[in-house]
C-alpha positions as CSV (number, residue, x, y, z in Angstrom):
1,M,0.0,0.1,0.0
2,N,1.4,3.5,-0.8
3,A,1.2,6.3,1.7
4,E,-0.9,9.2,0.9
5,P,-0.1,12.7,1.8
6,I,-1.3,14.2,4.9
7,S,-3.1,17.6,4.7
8,K,-1.0,20.4,6.3
9,E,-4.2,21.4,8.5
10,L,-4.1,18.0,10.0
11,Y,-0.2,18.0,10.2
12,N,-0.4,21.1,12.3
13,K,-3.0,19.9,14.5
14,L,-1.1,16.8,15.3
15,V,2.0,18.6,16.1
16,A,0.5,21.1,18.0
17,A,-1.0,18.2,20.4
18,G,2.4,16.8,20.8
19,I,1.7,13.9,18.5
20,T,4.9,12.4,17.0
21,Y,3.6,9.3,15.3
22,V,0.4,8.2,13.8
23,T,0.0,4.7,13.0
24,L,-2.9,3.4,10.9
25,A,-3.2,-0.3,10.9
26,F,-5.3,-1.7,8.2
27,S,-6.6,-5.2,8.5
28,G,-9.1,-7.5,6.4
29,G,-9.6,-11.1,5.3
30,S,-13.4,-11.6,6.0
31,D,-14.8,-9.4,3.4
32,E,-14.7,-6.4,5.9
33,G,-11.9,-3.9,6.4
34,Y,-10.8,-2.4,9.6
35,L,-8.6,0.4,10.8
36,D,-7.0,1.0,14.0
37,V,-5.6,4.5,14.6
38,T,-2.6,5.1,17.3
39,L,-1.5,8.6,18.1
40,D,1.6,8.6,20.0
41,G,3.6,11.3,21.7
42,K,5.1,12.4,24.8
43,D,2.8,13.4,27.8
44,L,-0.4,12.3,26.2
45,D,-3.6,11.9,28.0
46,Y,-5.3,9.2,26.1
47,Q,-8.5,9.4,27.9
48,D,-8.8,13.3,27.2
49,E,-11.6,14.4,24.9
50,G,-9.5,16.6,22.7
51,Y,-7.3,13.3,22.2
52,R,-10.3,11.3,21.2
53,K,-11.6,13.9,18.8
54,L,-8.4,14.2,17.3
55,N,-8.2,10.3,17.1
56,E,-11.3,10.3,15.2
57,E,-10.5,12.9,12.8
58,V,-7.4,10.8,11.7
59,E,-9.7,8.0,11.3
60,E,-12.1,9.8,9.3
61,W,-9.2,11.2,7.1
62,A,-7.7,7.7,6.8
63,W,-11.1,6.3,5.3
64,S,-11.3,9.1,3.0
65,M,-7.6,8.7,1.8
66,Y,-7.5,5.0,1.8
67,S,-9.9,2.4,0.2
68,Y,-9.5,-1.1,2.3
69,S,-12.4,-3.5,1.7
70,G,-11.1,-6.2,3.5
71,A,-12.0,-8.7,0.5
72,G,-9.9,-12.0,0.4
73,D,-9.7,-15.5,0.6
74,G,-10.5,-15.6,4.5
75,S,-7.0,-15.2,5.6
76,D,-6.1,-12.3,7.8
77,Y,-3.9,-9.4,6.6
78,G,-3.3,-5.9,6.8
79,D,-1.0,-3.1,6.0
80,D,0.3,-0.6,8.4
81,I,1.5,3.0,8.1
82,V,3.3,5.1,10.1
83,Y,3.8,8.7,9.8
84,D,6.7,10.1,11.4
85,L,5.8,13.4,12.0
86,V,9.1,14.5,13.7
87,N,11.4,13.4,11.0
88,K,8.7,13.6,8.2
89,K,9.1,10.1,7.0
90,V,6.4,7.5,6.1
91,K,7.0,3.8,6.6
92,T,4.6,1.2,5.1
93,S,4.5,-2.5,6.0
94,E,2.4,-5.4,5.0
95,W,1.6,-8.5,6.6
96,Y,-0.7,-11.9,6.2
97,T,-1.2,-14.9,7.6
98,E,-1.0,-18.3,5.8
99,R,-2.2,-21.8,6.9
100,S,0.8,-24.0,8.2
101,Y,0.5,-27.6,8.7
102,G,2.3,-29.7,11.3
103,D,3.1,-33.4,11.2
104,D,0.5,-35.8,10.2
105,D,-0.8,-38.1,13.0
106,E,-2.8,-41.4,12.5
107,S,-4.5,-43.7,14.9
108,D,-7.3,-46.2,15.4
109,L,-11.0,-45.0,15.2
110,V,-12.6,-45.9,18.3
111,I,-16.3,-46.4,18.4
112,E,-18.3,-46.2,21.5
113,S,-20.6,-48.8,22.4
114,E,-24.1,-47.9,23.0
115,E,-24.5,-49.9,26.3
């Protein structure tokens, strides 16, 4: 997934609030896309109303910039995008799960009696 540019207005709000990193963690795999937004910084009060509103604003912005349907074969997958506001860098990574089989084991079938 390619990182989309962040608006100057949103960037300024985040920096003014002491946010240093914005992480967008998209996930999918069951025909639904999900997004977890994390705002990191020094001395943040995560219970503060202003923080929660800013988090919601970032989530709305992210959904308007990124399309993430979650469609797939049922296996979990995702994309993480980390905006480093201090160094003005963006890091993207993707992940997925795959089925991995262990060793086979065979034993006799036991049938219970009806007594």
